[in-house]
C-alpha positions as CSV (number, residue, x, y, z in Angstrom):
1,M,3.8,26.6,17.2
2,N,3.2,23.7,16.2
3,L,0.1,23.1,14.7
4,L,-0.9,19.4,16.0
5,D,-0.4,21.1,20.0
6,K,-4.1,22.5,19.7
7,A,-5.4,18.9,18.6
8,S,-7.4,16.6,20.5
9,I,-6.3,13.6,18.9
10,I,-3.2,13.1,17.3
11,L,-2.5,9.5,15.5
12,T,0.7,9.1,13.9
13,P,3.0,5.8,13.0
14,S,4.6,5.7,16.4
15,A,3.3,3.7,19.5
16,Y,1.2,0.3,19.0
17,N,0.0,-3.2,21.1
18,N,-1.6,-6.4,20.6
19,G,-4.8,-5.2,19.4
20,E,-4.5,-1.4,19.7
21,A,-3.2,1.2,17.3
22,L,-2.1,4.4,20.1
23,C,-2.2,7.9,20.4
24,V,0.2,10.4,20.8
25,K,-2.9,12.5,21.7
26,P,-4.4,12.2,24.4
27,S,-1.6,10.1,26.1
28,D,-4.2,9.3,28.3
29,G,-5.1,5.9,26.4
30,S,-8.7,7.6,26.0
31,G,-7.8,7.8,22.3
32,D,-6.3,5.0,21.6
33,F,-7.8,3.1,18.2
34,D,-8.8,-0.9,18.1
35,F,-6.7,-3.2,15.7
36,S,-7.5,-6.5,14.6
37,R,-6.0,-8.4,11.6
38,A,-6.6,-12.1,12.2
39,T,-3.5,-13.3,10.6
40,E,0.3,-12.7,9.9
41,A,1.6,-10.3,8.2
42,T,4.6,-8.7,6.6
43,R,6.4,-4.7,6.0
44,V,9.4,-3.4,4.8
45,N,10.7,-2.7,8.2
46,S,12.9,0.7,9.8
47,L,16.1,-1.0,8.1
48,G,14.4,-1.8,4.7
49,L,14.1,-5.6,5.6
50,V,10.6,-7.8,4.9
51,E,9.5,-8.3,7.9
52,V,7.0,-10.8,9.5
53,V,4.2,-9.4,11.9
54,A,2.0,-10.7,14.4
55,D,-1.2,-11.0,13.8
56,N,-3.6,-8.4,14.9
57,L,-0.7,-6.2,15.5
58,P,-0.5,-3.2,13.6
59,R,2.4,-3.1,10.7
60,I,3.8,0.6,10.5
61,N,5.9,0.2,6.8
62,Y,8.7,2.1,6.1
63,E,9.6,3.9,2.2
64,G,11.4,6.3,1.0
65,F,15.2,5.5,2.1
66,S,17.8,7.3,1.6
67,Y,21.1,5.3,0.8
68,D,25.3,5.3,0.7
69,G,27.7,4.8,-0.9
70,S,27.2,1.1,-2.2
71,G,23.6,1.7,-2.7
72,N,23.0,0.3,0.3
73,I,20.3,1.8,2.8
74,I,21.0,3.8,5.2
75,P,19.6,2.3,8.8
76,D,16.2,4.6,10.1
77,S,16.7,6.8,6.9
78,G,13.2,5.7,5.9
79,C,9.5,7.0,6.5
80,G,7.2,5.1,8.6
81,S,3.3,5.1,8.1
82,W,0.3,2.7,9.1
83,L,-0.2,0.1,6.5
84,F,-3.7,-1.0,6.0
85,E,-4.7,-3.1,3.5
86,P,-7.5,-5.7,2.1
87,Q,-7.6,-9.4,2.1
88,S,-5.4,-10.5,-0.6
89,T,-4.5,-14.1,-0.9
90,N,-1.4,-15.8,-2.3
91,L,-1.6,-17.7,-5.3
92,I,1.7,-18.6,-5.4
93,P,2.1,-22.4,-3.0
94,Y,5.9,-22.0,-3.0
95,S,6.9,-18.3,-3.0
96,E,10.9,-18.4,-1.9
97,D,11.5,-22.3,-2.6
98,F,12.0,-21.9,-6.3
99,S,13.9,-25.9,-6.4
100,N,10.5,-27.1,-5.9
101,S,8.9,-29.2,-8.7
102,A,6.5,-26.8,-8.9
103,W,8.6,-24.5,-10.7
104,S,9.8,-25.2,-14.3
105,K,12.5,-24.8,-15.3
106,I,13.5,-24.1,-19.7
107,G,17.9,-23.3,-20.3
108,A,18.4,-22.1,-16.5
109,S,18.8,-23.6,-13.6
110,V,18.2,-22.5,-9.3
111,V,21.0,-22.4,-7.0
112,G,20.0,-21.6,-3.2
113,G,21.9,-20.0,0.4
114,F,22.0,-16.5,-0.7
115,D,21.0,-13.5,1.4
116,S,16.8,-12.6,0.2
117,P,15.5,-8.8,1.4
118,D,14.4,-10.3,5.2
119,G,18.0,-10.5,6.1
120,G,17.9,-14.3,5.8
121,A,20.2,-16.8,3.6
122,N,16.9,-17.6,1.3
123,A,17.0,-16.3,-2.1
124,F,17.8,-18.2,-4.7
125,K,19.7,-17.6,-8.5
126,L,18.0,-18.1,-11.1
127,V,21.4,-19.2,-13.8
128,E,21.3,-18.9,-17.2
129,G,21.6,-22.2,-18.9
130,T,25.2,-22.5,-21.6
131,N,21.9,-22.7,-24.6
132,T,20.8,-20.4,-27.3
133,G,17.4,-19.7,-26.9
134,V,15.5,-18.8,-23.7
135,H,16.6,-18.4,-19.7
136,F,13.5,-18.8,-17.8
137,L,11.3,-20.7,-15.2
138,F,8.0,-20.6,-14.1
139,D,5.0,-22.0,-12.6
140,S,0.9,-21.6,-12.1
141,A,-2.1,-20.6,-10.5
142,S,-5.5,-20.7,-10.7
143,V,-7.8,-17.6,-10.9
144,L,-11.4,-17.0,-12.4
145,N,-11.1,-16.1,-15.5
146,G,-11.8,-12.5,-16.1
147,S,-9.9,-11.0,-12.7
148,T,-7.4,-8.8,-12.5
149,N,-3.7,-10.5,-11.1
150,Y,-1.0,-9.1,-9.7
151,N,2.2,-10.7,-10.8
152,S,5.3,-9.6,-8.5
153,I,8.5,-11.3,-7.4
154,Y,11.5,-9.3,-5.5
155,V,14.7,-10.0,-7.9
156,K,18.8,-7.9,-7.9
157,P,21.0,-7.8,-10.4
158,N,24.0,-11.0,-10.8
159,G,25.7,-10.6,-14.5
160,V,21.8,-9.5,-15.7
161,N,20.5,-6.7,-15.8
162,W,16.9,-7.2,-17.8
163,V,14.2,-9.6,-16.6
164,K,10.7,-10.2,-18.3
165,L,7.8,-10.8,-16.1
166,Y,5.1,-12.4,-18.5
167,D,1.9,-14.3,-17.7
168,G,2.0,-17.3,-20.9
169,A,-1.6,-18.4,-20.3
170,K,-2.1,-14.7,-21.3
171,N,0.7,-13.6,-23.2
172,E,1.2,-10.3,-21.5
173,G,4.1,-9.0,-19.9
174,I,6.5,-6.1,-19.6
175,Y,11.0,-6.2,-19.5
176,F,12.5,-4.1,-16.1
177,D,16.0,-3.2,-16.3
178,L,17.6,-3.7,-13.0
179,Q,20.2,-1.4,-13.1
180,N,18.1,1.3,-14.2
181,K,15.3,1.3,-12.1
182,V,13.2,1.2,-14.7
183,I,10.6,-0.5,-17.2
184,G,11.1,-0.8,-20.8
185,T,8.9,-2.7,-23.7
186,K,5.0,-3.7,-22.4
187,S,2.6,-5.1,-23.9
188,A,-1.0,-3.6,-24.6
189,G,-2.8,-5.8,-21.7
190,V,-0.3,-4.3,-19.1
191,L,-2.1,-2.5,-17.1
192,D,0.0,-0.9,-14.4
193,Y,2.7,-2.0,-12.9
194,S,5.1,-1.4,-9.8
195,I,9.1,-1.0,-8.7
196,V,10.0,-0.4,-5.2
197,E,13.7,-0.7,-3.7
198,L,14.6,-2.5,-0.9
199,S,18.3,-2.6,1.2
200,D,21.3,-3.9,-0.9
201,G,19.9,-3.5,-4.5
202,W,17.1,-5.8,-4.3
203,L,13.4,-4.7,-6.2
204,R,10.1,-5.9,-5.9
205,I,9.1,-5.4,-9.4
206,G,5.4,-6.4,-10.9
207,F,2.7,-5.4,-13.0
208,S,-1.6,-6.2,-13.6
209,S,-3.1,-8.0,-16.2
210,V,-6.7,-9.1,-16.8
211,A,-6.9,-13.1,-17.4
212,T,-8.7,-14.5,-20.1
213,S,-8.5,-17.9,-18.6
214,T,-8.5,-19.8,-15.1
215,S,-4.8,-19.9,-14.6
216,V,-2.0,-17.6,-14.7
217,I,1.4,-19.6,-15.8
218,F,4.0,-16.5,-13.9
219,R,7.6,-16.5,-16.1
220,V,10.7,-15.1,-15.4
221,Y,12.5,-14.6,-18.2
222,L,15.9,-13.8,-17.8
223,A,17.0,-11.0,-21.0
224,P,20.2,-9.4,-21.8
225,A,18.3,-6.0,-23.2
226,N,15.2,-4.7,-23.5
227,N,12.8,-6.6,-25.9
228,T,15.5,-10.1,-26.2
229,L,15.2,-12.6,-24.9
230,S,16.5,-15.6,-27.2
231,Y,21.2,-14.9,-27.1
232,T,23.7,-17.4,-25.7
233,G,23.9,-17.8,-21.9
234,D,27.5,-18.2,-20.1
235,G,26.2,-20.8,-17.1
236,T,27.3,-18.4,-15.1
237,S,25.5,-14.8,-14.7
238,G,22.0,-14.2,-13.6
239,V,19.3,-12.5,-10.9
240,Y,18.6,-13.6,-7.2
241,I,14.8,-14.3,-6.6
242,F,12.4,-14.3,-3.3
243,G,9.1,-13.3,-2.9
244,A,7.5,-14.8,-5.8
245,Q,3.4,-13.9,-6.0
246,V,0.5,-13.4,-7.6
247,E,-2.9,-12.2,-6.4
248,Q,-6.6,-11.5,-7.7
249,Q,-5.8,-7.6,-7.1
250,S,-5.4,-4.4,-9.2
251,Y,-2.1,-4.0,-7.7
252,A,0.2,-4.7,-5.4
253,T,-0.4,-5.5,-1.3
254,S,2.5,-6.4,0.9
255,Y,3.9,-9.8,0.4
256,I,2.5,-12.7,1.8
257,P,4.9,-16.0,2.4
258,T,3.8,-19.6,1.6
259,D,5.7,-23.0,2.2
260,G,4.0,-25.4,0.5
261,T,0.0,-24.2,0.1
262,Q,-1.5,-20.6,-1.2
263,K,-1.7,-18.7,1.5
264,T,-4.4,-15.6,2.7
265,R,-3.5,-12.3,4.7
266,N,-6.2,-11.0,6.5
267,Q,-7.0,-7.4,6.4
268,D,-6.5,-4.9,8.8
269,V,-9.4,-3.0,10.3
270,C,-9.0,-0.2,12.9
271,T,-11.9,1.7,14.3
272,N,-12.9,2.9,17.2
273,G,-10.3,6.1,18.0
274,G,-11.9,9.0,20.4
275,S,-14.1,10.2,23.2
276,V,-17.1,12.2,23.3
277,S,-14.7,14.4,25.5
278,T,-12.0,14.5,22.3
279,I,-14.1,15.0,18.9
280,N,-16.4,18.6,19.1
281,S,-19.9,17.8,17.1
282,T,-20.4,22.0,17.0
283,S,-17.3,23.0,15.0
284,G,-13.8,21.5,14.7
285,V,-11.1,19.8,11.8
286,L,-11.3,16.3,10.8
287,Y,-7.0,16.5,9.4
288,A,-5.4,13.8,7.6
289,E,-2.1,13.3,6.4
290,I,-2.5,10.0,3.8
291,A,-2.3,8.0,0.4
292,A,-4.2,5.5,-1.2
293,L,-2.5,2.0,-1.7
294,A,-4.2,2.5,-5.6
295,D,-6.8,4.2,-7.7
296,D,-9.6,1.0,-7.3
297,G,-12.6,2.7,-8.2
298,T,-13.6,1.9,-4.4
299,N,-14.9,3.9,-1.0
300,R,-11.6,4.6,1.5
301,I,-13.2,6.1,4.4
302,I,-11.9,7.8,7.1
303,C,-14.5,9.5,9.2
304,I,-15.5,11.1,12.8
305,S,-19.1,10.4,14.0
306,D,-22.0,9.0,16.3
307,G,-22.0,5.8,14.8
308,T,-24.2,6.3,12.6
309,N,-24.8,7.1,8.4
310,G,-26.4,10.7,10.1
311,N,-24.4,12.5,12.1
312,R,-20.7,12.8,10.5
313,V,-17.5,14.3,9.6
314,Q,-15.5,12.2,7.0
315,I,-12.4,12.6,4.6
316,Y,-12.1,9.9,1.2
317,Y,-11.1,8.4,-1.5
318,S,-14.5,8.2,-4.2
319,T,-15.5,6.3,-6.6
320,T,-14.4,8.1,-9.7
321,T,-10.5,8.6,-10.6
322,N,-8.3,10.3,-8.6
323,S,-11.3,11.8,-6.8
324,L,-10.7,12.9,-3.0
325,I,-14.0,14.3,-0.7
326,G,-15.0,15.9,2.1
327,L,-17.8,15.2,3.8
328,V,-20.4,16.3,6.5
329,A,-23.4,15.3,7.1
330,S,-26.1,16.4,9.7
331,G,-29.4,15.2,11.0
332,G,-29.8,12.0,8.0
333,S,-28.9,14.4,5.7
334,T,-25.0,15.6,3.9
335,V,-24.3,19.4,4.3
336,A,-21.2,19.7,2.7
337,S,-20.3,17.6,0.0
338,L,-16.8,18.9,-0.9
339,N,-14.8,17.5,-4.0
340,T,-11.6,18.0,-5.4
341,T,-9.3,16.0,-8.3
342,L,-5.8,14.7,-7.8
343,S,-3.0,14.2,-10.0
344,N,-2.5,11.4,-8.2
345,T,-4.4,9.0,-4.7
346,T,-1.0,7.2,-4.0
347,D,0.9,10.2,-3.5
348,I,1.5,11.7,0.6
349,T,-1.9,14.2,0.6
350,K,-2.3,16.7,3.4
351,V,-6.0,16.9,3.9
352,A,-8.2,19.2,5.8
353,V,-12.2,19.7,6.8
354,K,-13.0,22.5,8.5
355,Y,-17.1,22.0,9.9
356,R,-19.5,24.5,11.5
357,L,-22.6,26.2,10.9
358,N,-23.4,27.6,8.2
359,D,-18.8,27.6,7.2
360,F,-17.4,24.2,5.5
361,A,-14.5,24.0,3.4
362,L,-11.6,21.0,2.2
363,W,-8.8,21.8,2.2
364,V,-5.7,20.3,0.7
365,N,-2.6,20.5,0.1
366,G,-2.4,24.0,1.2
367,V,-4.8,25.4,-0.8
368,E,-8.8,26.0,-0.2
369,V,-9.8,23.5,-2.6
370,A,-14.1,23.2,-2.0
371,V,-16.3,25.1,0.0
372,D,-19.9,25.6,1.8
373,I,-21.6,28.6,3.6
374,S,-24.9,26.9,4.4
375,G,-26.0,24.0,6.9
376,N,-26.0,22.8,10.2
377,P,-23.2,20.9,11.5
378,P,-23.2,17.1,13.2
379,I,-24.3,16.2,16.2
380,G,-22.9,13.5,19.2
381,L,-19.4,13.0,17.4
382,D,-17.6,10.7,19.5
383,R,-15.8,8.3,17.7
384,L,-12.6,7.9,14.9
385,D,-12.6,5.0,12.3
386,F,-10.8,4.0,9.3
387,R,-14.5,2.8,7.9
388,L,-17.6,4.6,8.6
389,G,-19.3,4.1,11.5
390,V,-21.2,2.0,10.5
391,G,-18.6,-0.7,9.8
392,I,-18.4,-0.7,6.1
393,L,-15.9,0.8,3.3
394,P,-12.8,0.1,5.0
395,F,-10.0,2.7,4.2
396,Y,-6.7,0.7,2.9
397,G,-3.8,2.8,2.5
398,R,-1.1,4.3,3.7
399,T,-1.4,7.4,6.7
400,K,0.9,9.4,8.3
401,T,-0.9,11.3,10.9
402,I,-5.2,11.8,11.4
403,A,-5.7,14.6,13.9
404,V,-8.9,15.5,15.3
405,F,-9.2,20.0,16.3
406,S,-12.1,20.6,18.7
407,E,-12.0,23.6,17.5
408,V,-12.1,25.2,13.8
409,L,-8.9,26.5,13.1
410,T,-8.4,29.9,11.2
411,D,-7.4,29.7,7.1
412,E,-3.7,30.5,8.1
413,E,-3.4,28.1,10.3
414,L,-5.7,25.4,7.6
415,T,-2.6,26.6,4.8
416,L,0.4,25.7,7.4
417,L,-1.2,22.4,8.3
418,T,-1.5,21.7,5.3
419,T,1.3,22.1,3.3
420,I,3.3,19.3,1.9
């Protein structure tokens, strides 16, 4: 038996309408979520291509693809998840047109018209010159002094296998080996980095650092090897480039295309799922298969409630590093706060919170990690939100499944449900 068959509410990344994320169960629409985002946004679709999604449409983002013998994505081989993100702005005004005069070239040139990660022919090739020295392009963006910024770009090798991303305003950067998809030397001020593999050999690479002035000078260097920038170019080798982004975030969010001006993607808001008929206040289980976008020191909450903080059951990543918590409140008081520490909050985790009179437990990846045997269950629960019921602390992350059980599951069932 599939344990999810016992659930009263099931949301998986399977179906949506304009302004709605649709539940698998109940099938009559009574459990469906309201969704809003007042701007377009992008996702990686099931073919591994970057795709623009219209405003007020939820995004199912794909990752974990399988590849054929030529390194190309096998269509529909990836795993989809709901992608909910905060607002962010791409501060680079020409994210795709590297021929624009906003982009300066030193010992290098660009040629357009190549296949890109969005399936078009709008990528450029950054070509090394024949000079002996450095070969790079750069643009600048205004930021807040002291802000944490993430610089990212899509790249694909074509004769050059190493690049260095660099912030010329701060003199911080990191080398990437595009052939082996690993990093090389990085500056001490690099806080974090990422390498994401897409279709047809494209990678999205990036790094974060803290600004020490009011600008970021975004540079992409061609490199013959790790920790080496100066060399004699052949005039033809280089890398394909697409989709440059500078954002005032501690982690990379989805690509925001620009064409002459900075552009903002608004936050995703997913709320008001479930109903009083599908949520049992006195006993039950809240289940989630989720991952945080980053361990960024914020509370990110999934919650069933009565629309107040007084009665609720919630799962959340907390401000404490790598901390995952199940919390139950009744009559305005916390009756159970069940804590555990994860090795990595950005990995998919299966978590369940069990609640009933004098019996509360947190299950994570097949193990009961915390219990509380005293307290009353909440009352009046009638909604499921990707935030607190009062409308704050939204959940930003990846979601494969959310489910509510209106009955308590056995320990054996909770073990099966949450085992990875």
